[in-house]
Biopython code that builds the backbone (N, CA, C, O; Angstrom):
import numpy as np
from Bio.PDB.StructureBuilder import StructureBuilder

atoms = [
    (1, "UNK", "N", (-68.302, -58.139, 46.537)),
    (1, "UNK", "CA", (-67.431, -58.369, 47.663)),
    (1, "UNK", "C", (-67.751, -57.338, 48.740)),
    (1, "UNK", "O", (-67.824, -56.142, 48.460)),
    (2, "UNK", "N", (-67.939, -57.801, 49.961)),
    (2, "UNK", "CA", (-68.262, -56.921, 51.082)),
    (2, "UNK", "C", (-67.038, -56.114, 51.494)),
    (2, "UNK", "O", (-65.910, -56.445, 51.130)),
    (3, "UNK", "N", (-67.275, -55.046, 52.261)),
    (3, "UNK", "CA", (-66.206, -54.154, 52.675)),
    (3, "UNK", "C", (-65.110, -54.844, 53.461)),
    (3, "UNK", "O", (-63.927, -54.630, 53.192)),
    (4, "UNK", "N", (-65.488, -55.679, 54.443)),
    (4, "UNK", "CA", (-64.470, -56.337, 55.253)),
    (4, "UNK", "C", (-63.708, -57.373, 54.440)),
    (4, "UNK", "O", (-62.529, -57.612, 54.699)),
    (5, "UNK", "N", (-64.353, -57.985, 53.474)),
    (5, "UNK", "CA", (-63.667, -58.961, 52.631)),
    (5, "UNK", "C", (-62.628, -58.269, 51.751)),
    (5, "UNK", "O", (-61.520, -58.771, 51.565)),
    (6, "UNK", "N", (-63.002, -57.121, 51.221)),
    (6, "UNK", "CA", (-62.076, -56.358, 50.387)),
    (6, "UNK", "C", (-60.866, -55.917, 51.221)),
    (6, "UNK", "O", (-59.726, -56.004, 50.764)),
    (7, "UNK", "N", (-61.123, -55.447, 52.438)),
    (7, "UNK", "CA", (-60.029, -55.015, 53.316)),
    (7, "UNK", "C", (-59.114, -56.189, 53.648)),
    (7, "UNK", "O", (-57.892, -56.048, 53.608)),
    (8, "UNK", "N", (-59.688, -57.337, 53.973)),
    (8, "UNK", "CA", (-58.886, -58.525, 54.279)),
    (8, "UNK", "C", (-58.057, -58.951, 53.073)),
    (8, "UNK", "O", (-56.905, -59.357, 53.222)),
    (9, "UNK", "N", (-58.636, -58.861, 51.885)),
    (9, "UNK", "CA", (-57.906, -59.235, 50.673)),
    (9, "UNK", "C", (-56.731, -58.295, 50.430)),
    (9, "UNK", "O", (-55.642, -58.746, 50.075)),
    (10, "UNK", "N", (-56.938, -57.005, 50.616)),
    (10, "UNK", "CA", (-55.865, -56.026, 50.399)),
    (10, "UNK", "C", (-54.759, -56.205, 51.440)),
    (10, "UNK", "O", (-53.577, -56.212, 51.095)),
    (11, "UNK", "N", (-55.136, -56.348, 52.708)),
    (11, "UNK", "CA", (-54.143, -56.523, 53.777)),
    (11, "UNK", "C", (-53.358, -57.817, 53.559)),
    (11, "UNK", "O", (-52.134, -57.828, 53.687)),
    (12, "UNK", "N", (-54.048, -58.893, 53.235)),
    (12, "UNK", "CA", (-53.363, -60.168, 52.993)),
    (12, "UNK", "C", (-52.417, -60.100, 51.801)),
    (12, "UNK", "O", (-51.317, -60.650, 51.853)),
    (13, "UNK", "N", (-52.831, -59.437, 50.737)),
    (13, "UNK", "CA", (-51.971, -59.298, 49.560)),
    (13, "UNK", "C", (-50.727, -58.478, 49.882)),
    (13, "UNK", "O", (-49.623, -58.835, 49.471)),
    (14, "UNK", "N", (-50.901, -57.388, 50.612)),
    (14, "UNK", "CA", (-49.757, -56.557, 51.000)),
    (14, "UNK", "C", (-48.802, -57.337, 51.894)),
    (14, "UNK", "O", (-47.585, -57.227, 51.745)),
    (15, "UNK", "N", (-49.340, -58.124, 52.818)),
    (15, "UNK", "CA", (-48.496, -58.935, 53.700)),
    (15, "UNK", "C", (-47.692, -59.949, 52.895)),
    (15, "UNK", "O", (-46.513, -60.163, 53.177)),
    (16, "UNK", "N", (-48.311, -60.576, 51.897)),
    (16, "UNK", "CA", (-47.589, -61.535, 51.057)),
    (16, "UNK", "C", (-46.483, -60.850, 50.261)),
    (16, "UNK", "O", (-45.387, -61.396, 50.126)),
    (17, "UNK", "N", (-46.758, -59.675, 49.741)),
    (17, "UNK", "CA", (-45.746, -58.949, 48.966)),
    (17, "UNK", "C", (-44.554, -58.595, 49.860)),
    (17, "UNK", "O", (-43.401, -58.790, 49.475)),
    (18, "UNK", "N", (-44.843, -58.074, 51.052)),
    (18, "UNK", "CA", (-43.766, -57.721, 51.991)),
    (18, "UNK", "C", (-42.970, -58.972, 52.372)),
    (18, "UNK", "O", (-41.741, -58.930, 52.414)),
    (19, "UNK", "N", (-43.651, -60.067, 52.647)),
    (19, "UNK", "CA", (-42.961, -61.304, 53.021)),
    (19, "UNK", "C", (-42.051, -61.790, 51.894)),
    (19, "UNK", "O", (-40.938, -62.247, 52.153)),
    (20, "UNK", "N", (-42.507, -61.697, 50.668)),
    (20, "UNK", "CA", (-41.686, -62.141, 49.540)),
    (20, "UNK", "C", (-40.455, -61.253, 49.376)),
    (20, "UNK", "O", (-39.365, -61.756, 49.106)),
    (21, "UNK", "N", (-40.616, -59.946, 49.536)),
    (21, "UNK", "CA", (-39.478, -59.038, 49.425)),
    (21, "UNK", "C", (-38.460, -59.327, 50.530)),
    (21, "UNK", "O", (-37.255, -59.334, 50.278)),
    (22, "UNK", "N", (-38.942, -59.566, 51.754)),
    (22, "UNK", "CA", (-38.043, -59.889, 52.871)),
    (22, "UNK", "C", (-37.268, -61.166, 52.573)),
    (22, "UNK", "O", (-36.064, -61.229, 52.821)),
    (23, "UNK", "N", (-37.935, -62.176, 52.050)),
    (23, "UNK", "CA", (-37.262, -63.436, 51.717)),
    (23, "UNK", "C", (-36.214, -63.201, 50.643)),
    (23, "UNK", "O", (-35.117, -63.753, 50.730)),
    (24, "UNK", "N", (-36.523, -62.395, 49.629)),
    (24, "UNK", "CA", (-35.553, -62.122, 48.564)),
    (24, "UNK", "C", (-34.316, -61.409, 49.106)),
    (24, "UNK", "O", (-33.201, -61.670, 48.655)),
    (25, "UNK", "N", (-34.508, -60.516, 50.067)),
    (25, "UNK", "CA", (-33.389, -59.745, 50.621)),
    (25, "UNK", "C", (-32.568, -60.587, 51.594)),
    (25, "UNK", "O", (-31.339, -60.514, 51.579)),
    (26, "UNK", "N", (-33.220, -61.381, 52.435)),
    (26, "UNK", "CA", (-32.529, -62.101, 53.506)),
    (26, "UNK", "C", (-31.831, -63.359, 52.993)),
    (26, "UNK", "O", (-30.701, -63.631, 53.399)),
    (27, "UNK", "N", (-32.451, -64.112, 52.137)),
    (27, "UNK", "CA", (-31.870, -65.384, 51.692)),
    (27, "UNK", "C", (-31.413, -65.268, 50.243)),
    (27, "UNK", "O", (-31.645, -64.253, 49.585)),
    (28, "UNK", "N", (-30.761, -66.320, 49.755)),
    (28, "UNK", "CA", (-30.284, -66.307, 48.366)),
    (28, "UNK", "C", (-31.453, -66.462, 47.393)),
    (28, "UNK", "O", (-32.548, -66.864, 47.787)),
    (29, "UNK", "N", (-31.216, -66.145, 46.138)),
    (29, "UNK", "CA", (-32.283, -66.153, 45.136)),
    (29, "UNK", "C", (-32.836, -67.547, 44.864)),
    (29, "UNK", "O", (-34.006, -67.672, 44.503)),
    (30, "UNK", "N", (-32.047, -68.585, 45.023)),
    (30, "UNK", "CA", (-32.533, -69.957, 44.832)),
    (30, "UNK", "C", (-33.608, -70.311, 45.849)),
    (30, "UNK", "O", (-34.644, -70.879, 45.504)),
    (31, "UNK", "N", (-33.349, -69.971, 47.096)),
    (31, "UNK", "CA", (-34.346, -70.215, 48.145)),
    (31, "UNK", "C", (-35.569, -69.328, 47.932)),
    (31, "UNK", "O", (-36.705, -69.769, 48.105)),
    (32, "UNK", "N", (-35.326, -68.078, 47.556)),
    (32, "UNK", "CA", (-36.433, -67.143, 47.304)),
    (32, "UNK", "C", (-37.317, -67.658, 46.166)),
    (32, "UNK", "O", (-38.538, -67.503, 46.200)),
    (33, "UNK", "N", (-36.691, -68.269, 45.162)),
    (33, "UNK", "CA", (-37.456, -68.817, 44.037)),
    (33, "UNK", "C", (-38.375, -69.935, 44.520)),
    (33, "UNK", "O", (-39.530, -70.010, 44.102)),
    (34, "UNK", "N", (-37.878, -70.795, 45.388)),
    (34, "UNK", "CA", (-38.699, -71.878, 45.927)),
    (34, "UNK", "C", (-39.837, -71.345, 46.782)),
    (34, "UNK", "O", (-40.968, -71.823, 46.695)),
    (35, "UNK", "N", (-39.527, -70.344, 47.615)),
    (35, "UNK", "CA", (-40.570, -69.754, 48.467)),
    (35, "UNK", "C", (-41.640, -69.093, 47.596)),
    (35, "UNK", "O", (-42.834, -69.232, 47.861)),
    (36, "UNK", "N", (-41.209, -68.374, 46.555)),
    (36, "UNK", "CA", (-42.167, -67.708, 45.666)),
    (36, "UNK", "C", (-43.075, -68.726, 44.977)),
    (36, "UNK", "O", (-44.261, -68.464, 44.774)),
    (37, "UNK", "N", (-42.529, -69.869, 44.621)),
    (37, "UNK", "CA", (-43.348, -70.917, 43.995)),
    (37, "UNK", "C", (-44.409, -71.441, 44.946)),
    (37, "UNK", "O", (-45.566, -71.623, 44.565)),
    (38, "UNK", "N", (-44.002, -71.683, 46.194)),
    (38, "UNK", "CA", (-44.949, -72.194, 47.189)),
    (38, "UNK", "C", (-46.019, -71.156, 47.487)),
    (38, "UNK", "O", (-47.203, -71.484, 47.559)),
    (39, "UNK", "N", (-45.604, -69.892, 47.661)),
    (39, "UNK", "CA", (-46.566, -68.829, 47.936)),
    (39, "UNK", "C", (-47.531, -68.663, 46.761)),
    (39, "UNK", "O", (-48.735, -68.516, 46.967)),
    (40, "UNK", "N", (-47.013, -68.684, 45.540)),
    (40, "UNK", "CA", (-47.867, -68.547, 44.356)),
    (40, "UNK", "C", (-48.885, -69.672, 44.244)),
    (40, "UNK", "O", (-50.051, -69.435, 43.929)),
    (41, "UNK", "N", (-48.441, -70.896, 44.503)),
    (41, "UNK", "CA", (-49.363, -72.033, 44.460)),
    (41, "UNK", "C", (-50.417, -71.920, 45.559)),
    (41, "UNK", "O", (-51.589, -72.221, 45.333)),
    (42, "UNK", "N", (-49.996, -71.485, 46.750)),
    (42, "UNK", "CA", (-50.946, -71.331, 47.860)),
    (42, "UNK", "C", (-51.998, -70.273, 47.552)),
    (42, "UNK", "O", (-53.185, -70.474, 47.806)),
    (43, "UNK", "N", (-51.556, -69.152, 47.007)),
    (43, "UNK", "CA", (-52.498, -68.096, 46.656)),
    (43, "UNK", "C", (-53.467, -68.582, 45.574)),
    (43, "UNK", "O", (-54.649, -68.240, 45.602)),
    (44, "UNK", "N", (-52.977, -69.366, 44.638)),
    (44, "UNK", "CA", (-53.851, -69.919, 43.596)),
    (44, "UNK", "C", (-54.924, -70.824, 44.171)),
    (44, "UNK", "O", (-56.086, -70.744, 43.773)),
    (45, "UNK", "N", (-54.541, -71.690, 45.111)),
    (45, "UNK", "CA", (-55.514, -72.586, 45.742)),
    (45, "UNK", "C", (-56.537, -71.790, 46.546)),
    (45, "UNK", "O", (-57.735, -72.067, 46.480)),
    (46, "UNK", "N", (-56.061, -70.793, 47.312)),
    (46, "UNK", "CA", (-56.982, -69.959, 48.088)),
    (46, "UNK", "C", (-57.940, -69.221, 47.152)),
    (46, "UNK", "O", (-59.127, -69.101, 47.457)),
    (47, "UNK", "N", (-57.448, -68.733, 46.033)),
    (47, "UNK", "CA", (-58.298, -68.040, 45.057)),
    (47, "UNK", "C", (-59.374, -68.947, 44.481)),
    (47, "UNK", "O", (-60.520, -68.528, 44.317)),
    (48, "UNK", "N", (-59.016, -70.174, 44.176)),
    (48, "UNK", "CA", (-59.996, -71.128, 43.638)),
    (48, "UNK", "C", (-61.068, -71.440, 44.677)),
    (48, "UNK", "O", (-62.258, -71.460, 44.361)),
    (49, "UNK", "N", (-60.644, -71.683, 45.915)),
    (49, "UNK", "CA", (-61.611, -71.982, 46.976)),
    (49, "UNK", "C", (-62.545, -70.790, 47.197)),
    (49, "UNK", "O", (-63.755, -70.967, 47.336)),
    (50, "UNK", "N", (-61.991, -69.592, 47.229)),
    (50, "UNK", "CA", (-62.826, -68.401, 47.419)),
    (50, "UNK", "C", (-63.824, -68.244, 46.270)),
    (50, "UNK", "O", (-64.993, -67.932, 46.497)),
    (51, "UNK", "N", (-63.360, -68.460, 45.039)),
    (51, "UNK", "CA", (-64.258, -68.342, 43.890)),
    (51, "UNK", "C", (-65.394, -69.360, 43.963)),
    (51, "UNK", "O", (-66.529, -69.043, 43.608)),
    (52, "UNK", "N", (-65.103, -70.570, 44.414)),
    (52, "UNK", "CA", (-66.144, -71.588, 44.541)),
    (52, "UNK", "C", (-67.147, -71.220, 45.626)),
    (52, "UNK", "O", (-68.350, -71.414, 45.451)),
    (53, "UNK", "N", (-66.659, -70.692, 46.743)),
    (53, "UNK", "CA", (-67.555, -70.315, 47.835)),
    (53, "UNK", "C", (-68.359, -69.086, 47.472)),
    (53, "UNK", "O", (-69.573, -69.059, 47.676)),
    (54, "UNK", "N", (-67.704, -68.064, 46.937)),
    (54, "UNK", "CA", (-68.395, -66.820, 46.591)),
    (54, "UNK", "C", (-69.341, -67.021, 45.414)),
    (54, "UNK", "O", (-70.358, -66.334, 45.315)),
    (55, "UNK", "N", (-69.021, -67.951, 44.525)),
    (55, "UNK", "CA", (-69.887, -68.204, 43.374)),
    (55, "UNK", "C", (-71.209, -68.829, 43.771)),
    (55, "UNK", "O", (-72.170, -68.781, 43.004)),
    (56, "UNK", "N", (-71.275, -69.423, 44.974)),
    (56, "UNK", "CA", (-72.509, -70.065, 45.426)),
    (56, "UNK", "C", (-73.540, -69.041, 45.895)),
    (56, "UNK", "O", (-74.729, -69.353, 45.971)),
    (57, "UNK", "N", (-73.103, -67.833, 46.208)),
    (57, "UNK", "CA", (-74.036, -66.802, 46.654)),
    (57, "UNK", "C", (-74.856, -66.294, 45.471)),
    (57, "UNK", "O", (-74.318, -66.036, 44.394)),
    (58, "UNK", "N", (-76.144, -66.158, 45.684)),
    (58, "UNK", "CA", (-77.011, -65.615, 44.647)),
    (58, "UNK", "C", (-77.587, -64.294, 45.115)),
    (58, "UNK", "O", (-78.101, -64.174, 46.227)),
    (59, "UNK", "N", (-77.490, -63.326, 44.257)),
    (59, "UNK", "CA", (-78.123, -62.058, 44.575)),
    (59, "UNK", "C", (-79.596, -62.168, 44.222)),
    (59, "UNK", "O", (-79.953, -62.790, 43.222)),
    (60, "UNK", "N", (-80.446, -61.572, 45.029)),
    (60, "UNK", "CA", (-81.873, -61.675, 44.752)),
    (60, "UNK", "C", (-82.269, -60.925, 43.488)),
    (60, "UNK", "O", (-81.740, -59.855, 43.188)),
    (61, "UNK", "N", (-83.214, -61.513, 42.754)),
    (61, "UNK", "CA", (-83.805, -60.821, 41.618)),
    (61, "UNK", "C", (-84.690, -59.709, 42.154)),
    (61, "UNK", "O", (-85.321, -59.863, 43.200)),
    (62, "UNK", "N", (-84.737, -58.612, 41.458)),
    (62, "UNK", "CA", (-85.519, -57.482, 41.935)),
    (62, "UNK", "C", (-86.634, -57.184, 40.934)),
    (62, "UNK", "O", (-86.374, -56.951, 39.753)),
    (63, "UNK", "N", (-87.880, -57.194, 41.419)),
    (63, "UNK", "CA", (-89.041, -56.897, 40.589)),
    (63, "UNK", "C", (-89.805, -55.737, 41.201)),
    (63, "UNK", "O", (-89.933, -55.636, 42.421)),
    (64, "UNK", "N", (-90.305, -54.871, 40.350)),
    (64, "UNK", "CA", (-91.129, -53.758, 40.824)),
    (64, "UNK", "C", (-92.243, -53.517, 39.805)),
    (64, "UNK", "O", (-91.988, -53.337, 38.614)),
    (65, "UNK", "N", (-93.460, -53.518, 40.292)),
    (65, "UNK", "CA", (-94.621, -53.287, 39.438)),
    (65, "UNK", "C", (-95.359, -52.058, 39.963)),
    (65, "UNK", "O", (-95.649, -51.959, 41.156)),
    (66, "UNK", "N", (-95.656, -51.130, 39.068)),
    (66, "UNK", "CA", (-96.339, -49.901, 39.462)),
    (66, "UNK", "C", (-97.370, -49.527, 38.410)),
    (66, "UNK", "O", (-97.106, -49.608, 37.210)),
    (67, "UNK", "N", (-98.536, -49.118, 38.866)),
    (67, "UNK", "CA", (-99.616, -48.584, 38.028)),
    (67, "UNK", "C", (-99.974, -49.491, 36.839)),
    (67, "UNK", "O", (-99.912, -49.072, 35.684)),
    (68, "UNK", "N", (-100.338, -50.707, 37.139)),
    (68, "UNK", "CA", (-100.773, -51.610, 36.071)),
    (68, "UNK", "C", (-102.237, -51.316, 35.731)),
    (68, "UNK", "O", (-102.952, -50.688, 36.512)),
    (69, "UNK", "N", (-102.656, -51.763, 34.595)),
    (69, "UNK", "CA", (-104.023, -51.493, 34.141)),
    (69, "UNK", "C", (-105.029, -52.495, 34.674)),
    (69, "UNK", "O", (-104.681, -53.429, 35.397)),
    (70, "UNK", "N", (-106.284, -52.282, 34.301)),
    (70, "UNK", "CA", (-107.367, -53.187, 34.690)),
    (70, "UNK", "C", (-107.171, -54.506, 33.955)),
    (70, "UNK", "O", (-106.695, -54.542, 32.821)),
    (71, "UNK", "N", (-107.548, -55.582, 34.625)),
    (71, "UNK", "CA", (-107.307, -56.909, 34.105)),
    (71, "UNK", "C", (-108.578, -57.734, 34.257)),
    (71, "UNK", "O", (-109.028, -57.984, 35.376)),
    (72, "UNK", "N", (-109.162, -58.161, 33.127)),
    (72, "UNK", "CA", (-110.390, -58.946, 33.155)),
    (72, "UNK", "C", (-110.211, -60.202, 32.313)),
    (72, "UNK", "O", (-109.734, -60.142, 31.180)),
    (73, "UNK", "N", (-110.603, -61.351, 32.887)),
    (73, "UNK", "CA", (-110.500, -62.633, 32.180)),
    (73, "UNK", "C", (-111.801, -63.384, 32.360)),
    (73, "UNK", "O", (-112.383, -63.394, 33.445)),
    (74, "UNK", "N", (-112.256, -64.015, 31.280)),
    (74, "UNK", "CA", (-113.482, -64.822, 31.335)),
    (74, "UNK", "C", (-113.263, -66.133, 30.586)),
    (74, "UNK", "O", (-112.434, -66.225, 29.680)),
    (75, "UNK", "N", (-114.019, -67.127, 30.984)),
    (75, "UNK", "CA", (-114.050, -68.390, 30.241)),
    (75, "UNK", "C", (-112.788, -69.223, 30.328)),
    (75, "UNK", "O", (-112.411, -69.855, 29.341)),
    (76, "UNK", "N", (-112.122, -69.248, 31.470)),
    (76, "UNK", "CA", (-110.980, -70.144, 31.642)),
    (76, "UNK", "C", (-109.652, -69.600, 31.159)),
    (76, "UNK", "O", (-108.663, -70.333, 31.149)),
    (77, "UNK", "N", (-109.595, -68.363, 30.767)),
    (77, "UNK", "CA", (-108.332, -67.800, 30.288)),
    (77, "UNK", "C", (-107.481, -67.242, 31.425)),
    (77, "UNK", "O", (-107.905, -67.191, 32.579)),
    (78, "UNK", "N", (-106.292, -66.834, 31.071)),
    (78, "UNK", "CA", (-105.420, -66.183, 32.038)),
    (78, "UNK", "C", (-104.888, -64.887, 31.447)),
    (78, "UNK", "O", (-104.683, -64.780, 30.238)),
    (79, "UNK", "N", (-104.671, -63.915, 32.303)),
    (79, "UNK", "CA", (-104.171, -62.625, 31.850)),
    (79, "UNK", "C", (-103.230, -62.044, 32.899)),
    (79, "UNK", "O", (-103.375, -62.300, 34.095)),
    (80, "UNK", "N", (-102.282, -61.272, 32.439)),
    (80, "UNK", "CA", (-101.302, -60.679, 33.346)),
    (80, "UNK", "C", (-100.922, -59.291, 32.835)),
    (80, "UNK", "O", (-100.533, -59.133, 31.678)),
    (81, "UNK", "N", (-101.038, -58.291, 33.700)),
    (81, "UNK", "CA", (-100.544, -56.962, 33.351)),
    (81, "UNK", "C", (-99.346, -56.587, 34.210)),
    (81, "UNK", "O", (-98.850, -55.463, 34.140)),
    (82, "UNK", "N", (-98.881, -57.537, 35.022)),
    (82, "UNK", "CA", (-97.727, -57.297, 35.887)),
    (82, "UNK", "C", (-96.568, -58.183, 35.474)),
    (82, "UNK", "O", (-96.156, -58.181, 34.314)),
    (83, "UNK", "N", (-96.043, -58.938, 36.424)),
    (83, "UNK", "CA", (-94.905, -59.816, 36.182)),
    (83, "UNK", "C", (-95.254, -61.219, 36.648)),
    (83, "UNK", "O", (-95.811, -61.400, 37.731)),
    (84, "UNK", "N", (-94.925, -62.216, 35.825)),
    (84, "UNK", "CA", (-95.046, -63.611, 36.223)),
    (84, "UNK", "C", (-93.688, -64.260, 36.069)),
    (84, "UNK", "O", (-93.075, -64.179, 35.004)),
    (85, "UNK", "N", (-93.215, -64.898, 37.117)),
    (85, "UNK", "CA", (-91.949, -65.626, 37.048)),
    (85, "UNK", "C", (-92.220, -67.066, 37.423)),
    (85, "UNK", "O", (-92.812, -67.345, 38.465)),
    (86, "UNK", "N", (-91.789, -67.977, 36.575)),
    (86, "UNK", "CA", (-91.983, -69.398, 36.841)),
    (86, "UNK", "C", (-90.632, -70.050, 37.097)),
    (86, "UNK", "O", (-89.598, -69.553, 36.651)),
    (87, "UNK", "N", (-90.648, -71.140, 37.803)),
    (87, "UNK", "CA", (-89.426, -71.867, 38.100)),
    (87, "UNK", "C", (-88.719, -71.294, 39.306)),
    (87, "UNK", "O", (-89.118, -70.270, 39.861)),
    (88, "UNK", "N", (-87.651, -71.983, 39.703)),
    (88, "UNK", "CA", (-86.892, -71.513, 40.862)),
    (88, "UNK", "C", (-85.748, -70.647, 40.361)),
    (88, "UNK", "O", (-84.783, -71.154, 39.789)),
    (89, "UNK", "N", (-85.852, -69.379, 40.572)),
    (89, "UNK", "CA", (-84.817, -68.458, 40.124)),
    (89, "UNK", "C", (-84.008, -67.896, 41.258)),
    (89, "UNK", "O", (-83.302, -66.905, 41.069)),
    (90, "UNK", "N", (-84.082, -68.489, 42.432)),
    (90, "UNK", "CA", (-83.335, -67.985, 43.565)),
    (90, "UNK", "C", (-84.121, -66.951, 44.348)),
    (90, "UNK", "O", (-85.330, -66.813, 44.166)),
    (91, "UNK", "N", (-83.441, -66.231, 45.211)),
    (91, "UNK", "CA", (-84.117, -65.257, 46.064)),
    (91, "UNK", "C", (-84.717, -64.100, 45.275)),
    (91, "UNK", "O", (-84.240, -63.748, 44.196)),
    (92, "UNK", "N", (-85.782, -63.513, 45.840)),
    (92, "UNK", "CA", (-86.515, -62.448, 45.143)),
    (92, "UNK", "C", (-86.771, -61.284, 46.087)),
    (92, "UNK", "O", (-87.118, -61.479, 47.252)),
    (93, "UNK", "N", (-86.596, -60.077, 45.576)),
    (93, "UNK", "CA", (-87.062, -58.869, 46.242)),
    (93, "UNK", "C", (-88.114, -58.283, 45.311)),
    (93, "UNK", "O", (-87.798, -57.912, 44.180)),
    (94, "UNK", "N", (-89.357, -58.193, 45.767)),
    (94, "UNK", "CA", (-90.432, -57.762, 44.892)),
    (94, "UNK", "C", (-91.314, -56.739, 45.584)),
    (94, "UNK", "O", (-91.522, -56.794, 46.796)),
    (95, "UNK", "N", (-91.829, -55.802, 44.792)),
    (95, "UNK", "CA", (-92.786, -54.836, 45.328)),
    (95, "UNK", "C", (-93.796, -54.502, 44.243)),
    (95, "UNK", "O", (-93.464, -54.449, 43.059)),
    (96, "UNK", "N", (-95.045, -54.276, 44.670)),
    (96, "UNK", "CA", (-96.115, -53.895, 43.760)),
    (96, "UNK", "C", (-96.893, -52.752, 44.400)),
    (96, "UNK", "O", (-97.341, -52.872, 45.540)),
    (97, "UNK", "N", (-97.057, -51.651, 43.682)),
    (97, "UNK", "CA", (-97.800, -50.511, 44.204)),
    (97, "UNK", "C", (-98.773, -49.999, 43.154)),
    (97, "UNK", "O", (-98.487, -50.006, 41.957)),
    (98, "UNK", "N", (-99.919, -49.559, 43.629)),
    (98, "UNK", "CA", (-100.928, -48.934, 42.767)),
    (98, "UNK", "C", (-101.264, -49.805, 41.564)),
    (98, "UNK", "O", (-101.276, -49.337, 40.425)),
    (99, "UNK", "N", (-101.540, -51.089, 41.836)),
    (99, "UNK", "CA", (-101.854, -52.003, 40.735)),
    (99, "UNK", "C", (-103.327, -51.881, 40.356)),
    (99, "UNK", "O", (-104.141, -51.380, 41.132)),
    (100, "UNK", "N", (-103.653, -52.340, 39.167)),
    (100, "UNK", "CA", (-105.020, -52.214, 38.653)),
    (100, "UNK", "C", (-105.966, -53.250, 39.226)),
    (100, "UNK", "O", (-105.548, -54.199, 39.889)),
    (101, "UNK", "N", (-107.253, -53.052, 38.957)),
    (101, "UNK", "CA", (-108.283, -53.993, 39.392)),
    (101, "UNK", "C", (-108.216, -55.245, 38.537)),
    (101, "UNK", "O", (-107.919, -55.178, 37.344)),
    (102, "UNK", "N", (-108.496, -56.395, 39.155)),
    (102, "UNK", "CA", (-108.523, -57.650, 38.408)),
    (102, "UNK", "C", (-109.873, -58.315, 38.579)),
    (102, "UNK", "O", (-110.533, -58.181, 39.610)),
    (103, "UNK", "N", (-110.268, -59.041, 37.533)),
    (103, "UNK", "CA", (-111.518, -59.785, 37.574)),
    (103, "UNK", "C", (-111.328, -61.054, 36.755)),
    (103, "UNK", "O", (-110.995, -61.001, 35.571)),
    (104, "UNK", "N", (-111.544, -62.197, 37.404)),
    (104, "UNK", "CA", (-111.458, -63.484, 36.731)),
    (104, "UNK", "C", (-112.806, -64.174, 36.879)),
    (104, "UNK", "O", (-113.273, -64.401, 37.994)),
    (105, "UNK", "N", (-113.436, -64.511, 35.740)),
    (105, "UNK", "CA", (-114.775, -65.086, 35.754)),
    (105, "UNK", "C", (-114.756, -66.396, 34.984)),
    (105, "UNK", "O", (-114.358, -66.430, 33.820)),
    (106, "UNK", "N", (-115.183, -67.468, 35.626)),
    (106, "UNK", "CA", (-115.256, -68.766, 34.977)),
    (106, "UNK", "C", (-114.233, -69.735, 35.543)),
    (106, "UNK", "O", (-113.219, -69.343, 36.122)),
    (107, "UNK", "N", (-114.538, -71.031, 35.354)),
    (107, "UNK", "CA", (-113.628, -72.081, 35.849)),
    (107, "UNK", "C", (-112.264, -71.970, 35.193)),
    (107, "UNK", "O", (-112.159, -71.823, 33.975)),
    (108, "UNK", "N", (-111.218, -72.041, 36.011)),
    (108, "UNK", "CA", (-109.847, -72.036, 35.483)),
    (108, "UNK", "C", (-109.339, -70.669, 35.082)),
    (108, "UNK", "O", (-108.226, -70.561, 34.568)),
    (109, "UNK", "N", (-110.111, -69.629, 35.295)),
    (109, "UNK", "CA", (-109.660, -68.280, 34.922)),
    (109, "UNK", "C", (-108.678, -67.752, 35.959)),
    (109, "UNK", "O", (-108.768, -68.089, 37.140)),
    (110, "UNK", "N", (-107.743, -66.924, 35.512)),
    (110, "UNK", "CA", (-106.787, -66.321, 36.428)),
    (110, "UNK", "C", (-106.341, -64.973, 35.913)),
    (110, "UNK", "O", (-106.044, -64.821, 34.728)),
    (111, "UNK", "N", (-106.294, -64.002, 36.792)),
    (111, "UNK", "CA", (-105.860, -62.658, 36.417)),
    (111, "UNK", "C", (-104.843, -62.157, 37.434)),
    (111, "UNK", "O", (-104.952, -62.447, 38.626)),
    (112, "UNK", "N", (-103.868, -61.412, 36.966)),
    (112, "UNK", "CA", (-102.824, -60.875, 37.829)),
    (112, "UNK", "C", (-102.483, -59.473, 37.359)),
    (112, "UNK", "O", (-102.258, -59.241, 36.171)),
    (113, "UNK", "N", (-102.446, -58.540, 38.304)),
    (113, "UNK", "CA", (-102.018, -57.194, 37.943)),
    (113, "UNK", "C", (-100.818, -56.770, 38.779)),
    (113, "UNK", "O", (-100.460, -55.593, 38.795)),
    (114, "UNK", "N", (-100.203, -57.706, 39.463)),
    (114, "UNK", "CA", (-99.037, -57.399, 40.303)),
    (114, "UNK", "C", (-97.890, -58.318, 39.981)),
    (114, "UNK", "O", (-97.423, -58.357, 38.843)),
    (115, "UNK", "N", (-97.426, -59.060, 40.968)),
    (115, "UNK", "CA", (-96.298, -59.977, 40.798)),
    (115, "UNK", "C", (-96.763, -61.372, 41.176)),
    (115, "UNK", "O", (-97.331, -61.582, 42.248)),
    (116, "UNK", "N", (-96.517, -62.316, 40.290)),
    (116, "UNK", "CA", (-96.905, -63.710, 40.526)),
    (116, "UNK", "C", (-95.655, -64.567, 40.410)),
    (116, "UNK", "O", (-95.045, -64.650, 39.344)),
    (117, "UNK", "N", (-95.278, -65.204, 41.512)),
    (117, "UNK", "CA", (-94.114, -66.086, 41.530)),
    (117, "UNK", "C", (-94.583, -67.519, 41.631)),
    (117, "UNK", "O", (-95.245, -67.886, 42.601)),
    (118, "UNK", "N", (-94.253, -68.331, 40.651)),
    (118, "UNK", "CA", (-94.679, -69.734, 40.643)),
    (118, "UNK", "C", (-93.495, -70.627, 40.936)),
    (118, "UNK", "O", (-93.639, -71.849, 40.976)),
]
sb = StructureBuilder()
sb.init_structure("model")
sb.init_model(0)
sb.init_chain("A")
sb.init_seg("    ")
for serial, (resi, resn, name, xyz) in enumerate(atoms, 1):
    if name == "N":
        sb.init_residue(resn, " ", resi, " ")
    sb.init_atom(name, np.array(xyz, "f"), 0.0, 1.0, " ", f" {name:<3s}", serial, name[0])
structure = sb.get_structure()
């Protein structure tokens, strides 16, 4: 939850609490009970909607590869000394530094010493 969202949630919650206390003091308890029911149901609906919206956000996956070794492949093979991610996994933050040398020799050969996103 971001800073402004947290602040809005706290301010809104405090406002609801104050409003409920004012209703309890100003009107009779029967009316206050009805108001509390409506407010509680409204807050529940707002909470569900917020959870559905906030649940759609995906945080990026974070990958970091450093100082991988030498990578040599021959005769159609594949080799990896770093990271390979397949499929759609959402957003990615990736970095590779000081990776090793790679050499792929032959048809269909593949070598990776860093980050490979498929």
